[in-house]
N, C-alpha and C positions, 0 to 999 in steps of 0.2 A: 165403022169398021171394027171388027172384033180383034182385040189384042191377042197375039200369039201367047200361049202359056209359057211360063218360064221353065227352066230345067227342073226336073223332079229331084227332090232331095231324099236320099236313102239314109237309113239309120242302121248302125251296127255297134254292139258292145265288142270292142276290139281287144279286150283283156279279160279272159274268163278261163277258169280251170275245170278239169274233170279228174276222175279217179286215175287217169294216166299221168298225173303230175308227179308220181313217185312218192317217196316217203319223206316225212319232215326231217329236217336236220337237227331240230331241237329234240331233246329227250329220245335219242336214238334207241335207247334200251327198250322203249315201248313199241317201236316199229309201227308208228301211226302213219297212215297215208296223209299226204298234204291236202287231199280233197277226196271225197267219196261220191261225188255226183257223177252219174252215168252220162255219157255224151248225148244219148237220146233225150234224156230228161232236160239237160241243159238246152238242147235245141228247141224242144217244145216250149220250155219256159221263156226263152228269149223271144220266140215268135209270138207267143201269147202276150208279151209285154211290149209289142210294137216294133220289134226289130225286123227290118226287111232282109237283112243278111245275118248269118250266124257264123262265128268262128270259135274255135277252142284253141287257146294258147297255152298248152301244157308246157311244163318245164323240160326243155331239151327233148321233146318228144312230139311226134305228129300222130301217135297212135289213137288219140281221141278223135282227131279229124278222120283218120282212115276208118275207124269203127263207124263213125257217123255216115261217111260216104258209102260204106258197105251196105248200110240199111236204106240209103237214099241215093242209089246210083245216078250219076249225072245231074243231081239236084242243082239248080242254078242259084240257090240262095245260100249255099255253103261255101265259105272261104277257107282254104287250107291255111292254118296258122300255127305258130309256135312261139314260145318265149325262150330265147336263147341266152344263156348266161355266158358272158365273155369276161376277159380280164383286160385292163389297161396295162400293157406290158411295163414292167419295171416299177409299178406302183402298188400292186396288190388290190387295186380298186375293182370291185365287181360291177358289171354293167349288164342290164337286162335289155335285150333287143326284141321288140315284137316284130316278127317276120310274117308277112301276109302275102298270100298268093304264091307261095313256094311249092315246089314239087318234092316227091320222094327223093329224087336225085339231089336236089338242092340241100335237103335235110341231111342226107348222108355225107355230102361233100363238105358241109360246113363244120361238122363235128370236130375234125382234126384241127380246125383253125380257131377254136374257142379260146385258146390261150392268148390270142392277139385280136382284140376287137376291130382293129383297123383292117387286118387281113380278112376277117370274117365279113365285115360290112362291105368291103370292096368286092368280094366274090359275089355276095348276094345281090348287090346293086347291079353288077354287070349282067346278071341273069334276069333283071327286071323285077326283083322282089321288092315290095314296099317295106320300108324299115321305119320303126317307131322307137324312140328312146323312152322306155318305161320309167316311171317315178325317178326322175333324174337325180334327186338328192337323197334317195333312200339309203344307199350304201355308202355314199361319199362322207368321209370323216375328216376331210382336210389333209389328205395324203399329199396334195399338191395345192398350189394356188388355185382358188376357185375359178379365176378367170382363165387360167391355162386349161383347167379341166373342161370348161365349156368351149373354149376355142378348139380343143382337140376333138370333142365329141359331137358338137352340133353339126359340123359339115358331113358327118357320116350318115345322117338319117334324113328321111323325107319329112318327118313330123316328130313332135314331142308330146308325150302324154301330159296334159295340163289339167286333167280332171280324173283323178284316180279315187274311187269311192272308199279306199281304205287309208288314204293319206289325208292329213289335216288340211284345212282350207289354206293355211299359210304356205304350206308346201306347194299346193296346186297353183296358188296365185304367183309364187315366185317362179315356178316353171313357166307359167304363161308370160310373165314379164320379160324373162330372159329370151324366150322364144320370139317374142314380138320385137325386141329391141337390140338383140345381140349382133353387133357388126352387120346390120342390114340383113339379118337372117330372114329367109323366106320360107322357113319350115312351117308346116301345117300344125294344127293343134288337135289332138285327139282326146277322147274320153273312153274310159273302160272301168268296169266294176271291180276288176281284180278279184272276182267272187270265187270263194272256196266253198260256199254253201249256196243252195238254190235261192234262198230268200233274197240274196243281193244281186242275182243276175239281172243285167240291164238297168241297174240303178244309176249307172253312168254310161255314156255312149258317145258315138261320133256321128255327125251328120256331114254328108258330102254329096255334091251333085252327081246324078247318074240314074240311069234306068235299068242298068244291068250290073252284075258283079264286076265285070271288067271295067266299066265306066267309073264305078265307084272307086276302084283301086287306082285308076289313072288320075282321078281327081285327088286322091290321097297323095300320090307321088308328086303332083304339082303343088301341093300345099293348100289345096282348095277344100278345106275341111274345118269344122268347128266342134268344140267339145260341149257337152251338156250333161246335166245330172247332179248328183249330190257329192259332197265332200265326205271325208272320213271323220269319225269321232272315236273316242275311247269305247263308247257303247257299241258302235258298229263292229269294231275290231274284236271286242270281247265276245260279241255274238258269233263272229266267224270262228274264234278259237273254241268256244264251247259247242258250237255246231259240229266242228270237226271231232271234238272229244266224244260227243253223243254218237256220231257215226262210227267212230273208232270202236266204242263198246258194242254197237250193233254188229260190226264186223267180227268182233271176238265171239259174239253169241251166234254167229252164222246167219244173221239177218241181212247182212250186206257183204259184198266181196271184200276180203281183207288182204288178199295176196300173201297170206301166211300159211305155212304148213300146220297141221294139227299140233305138232310139238311146239312150234313158235307161238301159236295161239295160246296154248296152255301156259307157257312161260310168261307171255304178255299179261294174261289174266292175273297170274300171281303177283307180278310187279304192280299192276294197276290196283289190286286190292290193298296192297301194302301202302300205296300212295294216296288212298282215299282221304285221309285227314288233310292232305295238302291240295285238294282240288280247287281251293280258292286262289292258289298261286297264279294261274294264268291271268286272272283279272288284275292282280297287283302288277304283274309284269307288263300288262297292256298299258296301265296308267303310267308306269315309268317310261315305257317306250315312247308314248305320245308326248310326255313331258320333254324327253330328250330330243324328240323330233322337232318340237316347237323351238327349243333352244338353239338347235343347229341351224334351222331355217332363219331364225332371227340373226344369227351370226353371218350367214351368207348374204342376207339382205343388207346388213351394215357394210360388209366387204364390197358388195356390188353396188352400193348406194341406190338400192331399189326401195322405194317407199313401201311401208307396210300397208296391209288392207284391213279394213274393219269388217268383221264377220257378222252377218245377220243370223242370229241363232234360230229364228223362226223358219227362214227359207233355206238356210244352208248356203246362201250366196254371199259373195264378198261385196 
């Protein structure tokens, strides 16, 4: 007797950006976009690298997904997504929620609620939107007890991003440990590249049972998903930064969309030329950021009594 085939597993990079992610908050004077990748190229790249479904999670914007859907009306492999920045009220802590399967109405209605992550999450969940807590320790600086932080946030989401291709392995391992063991949490585990350049699209991704987009999202909401792909390193993050810098210059030269007026482009060119002697600074900043990230994660590991993980440099796995 032939055994019935098991459920199909679908793959999707659930955290990826496009040129609709707005302008970077650092070095505002230069007015550099956070990402210069067009939604169409992100879509083609993700599909070519084995993704069954494609989403774009731009910062507080669904314009990337809308542009993609305009070029592929009714496409069954496109998931409407967004990365929504919210605040934990009374603490100043920023939190990024990956919202998947939302509508234009959901996007519009959640914007006034972003000052309170609890209100924003409750509204989106009531409408059936799948929620993922992105890089849970990226913005956290000990503004409250780490246990309280997790107790308050984990119940809000269906899954936690435990494989972010820009976060160091220790960060991802800690996210996985608390997701699996925190007060009986049944949250799923997702992966996403957090790519701001095309080279890194689909280098981390999520697998979940399903044969259609809706089935995949339902599996995600039930916590039936797993993360795969690479961890972040200083080299990968530096490549992201210099990739954006290269695309920024292409935008100033008119080779890519910049979102700037001619006057703004001229001003940015002048500022950039004056800063040329300091173009090595982003790499130094990257090294410092990753050093601080490792120190913070080690602190949360000690506070939570979570064992550390040994990192395999060759495979990128713990």
